[in-house]
N, C-alpha and C positions, 0 to 999 in steps of 0.2 A: 193195345196202346200202352206204352211204357210209362213209367212214372215221370220221366222228364218231359215227355210230350203232353202228359196230363197236366203237369204244373204249368207248362207253357200255354196250354189251352185255358186253364183257369186264370192265369195272369192276363191273357189277351182279352178274355171275357170281362174281367174286372175293369180293364182299361176302357173297353167299349161301353160298358154300363156307366162308368164314371164320365166319360166324354159325352155320351148322350144326355145324362142327367145335368151336366153343367151347361150344355147347349140349350136344353129345355128349361133350365133354371128350376130343377126339382132337387131340394136339399136332401130328401130321403134316400137318394141313390148313393150318397157319399158312404154311409155306413154299409150299404149293400156291397159296394165295391171293395171296401176294406175287409169285410167278412169273406168275400170270395178269395182275395189275396191270402187271407189267413187260413182258409180251407186248403189252398194249395200247399202252404207251408206245413200245416198240420198233417197232411197226406205224406209229405216227405218225411216227417218225423216218425210217422207210424211204421214205416218200413225200414228205417235206419236202426242200426244195432247199438249205437252210442246211447249211454244213459243220459248225458247232458249235451246240449247243443250250444257251442260257444257263440254261435251266430244269433241266438235268440234275443239278446239285448238290442243289437243293431237292427234286427228285423222289427222288433217292437217299436223302436224309435222311428224307423222309417214309416211304419204304418201310421203312427201317431201324427208325424209331420204330413203325410200324405192326406189324412183326414182334415187337419187343420188348414192346409193349403186349399183343399177342395172347397171347404166352407168359406174361407177368405175370398176365394175367386168369385163365389156367388155373392158375397157382400159387396165386392167392388163394382158390381153392376148397378148398384143403387145410385140414385142421382145425388145423394148426400155425400159431400166431399169431407174427408178427414181433415182434422186441423193440421197445421204445419208440423211436420215431424212425426205425424201419427203412424205413417207406414214404417218408418224406421224403428220406432218404439215397438210396434207390434211384431216386426220381423225379429227384433232383439228378444222380445218375449218368447216367441216361437222357438227361436234357436236355443234359448235358455231352458225352456220346458223340454225340448227334444233331448238336450244334453242331460237333463234331470232324468228322463226316462231311460236313457242309455246308462247312466251311472247306477240308477236304482236297479235296473236289470242286471248289471254286472254284480252288484251287491247281492241281489237274490241268488244269482247263479253261484257265487262264492258261498253263500249261506247253505245252499242245498249240497254243495260239494263237501263242506266240513261238518254237516249235520250228523254224520255217522258217529262223530265223537260225542255228541250230545252235550248236555249240561245246560245250566240256567242261563249262562251268557249267550249261548246260541239262540235260546228262545227269546231273550230280550232284544237281540239284534233283529230277529224276525219281526217282532212287534213294531220296532222302530221303522223298519223297512215298509211294513204294511201301512203304517200311519203316513209315512212319506209318500207312498203311492196314492193314497187317498187325497193327501194335500195337493199333489200335482193335478189330479183330476178335478178337484174343487177349485183350485186356482184357475185352471183352464176354463172351466165352466163359468166361473164368475166373471172372468175377464171378457169372454165372448158375450155374455148377457149385458155387460156394462157398455157395449158398443153403441154409439149414437143411432145407428140405423135400426137397432132393436127396440128403441123406445118409441118409434113412430113420430118422431118430431123432426 
């Protein structure tokens, strides 16, 4: 079996796992599906000769968005209705965070590309990028835990 068919198989399996999990309302399958998709991408990176993959930030953003949308679809099944405009605000937040992942990924890729030149400025930019990545994850986690359906009221 070639790499392309292996990636297609991993992608199909991930989508099947995600669909089954969403139908059965099992939140734990969302990260499993994302990991399966990531494994397919990692396998393709393992056999490529390129040092850097320019697609990595877009793939990271797509995986982030897929995970968030998967969890959101599970939350939408709750009987609790969001306040007026809640869906639009959440969609805007998701779009902003996904764009942040994309920009941060591009920044990190650029950092790796110029890191051969070294210097303290490069290290400082790396620290800022790492802090920004953690901030995006923290904001995403905090926002999802602030959702009314998570409070049990």
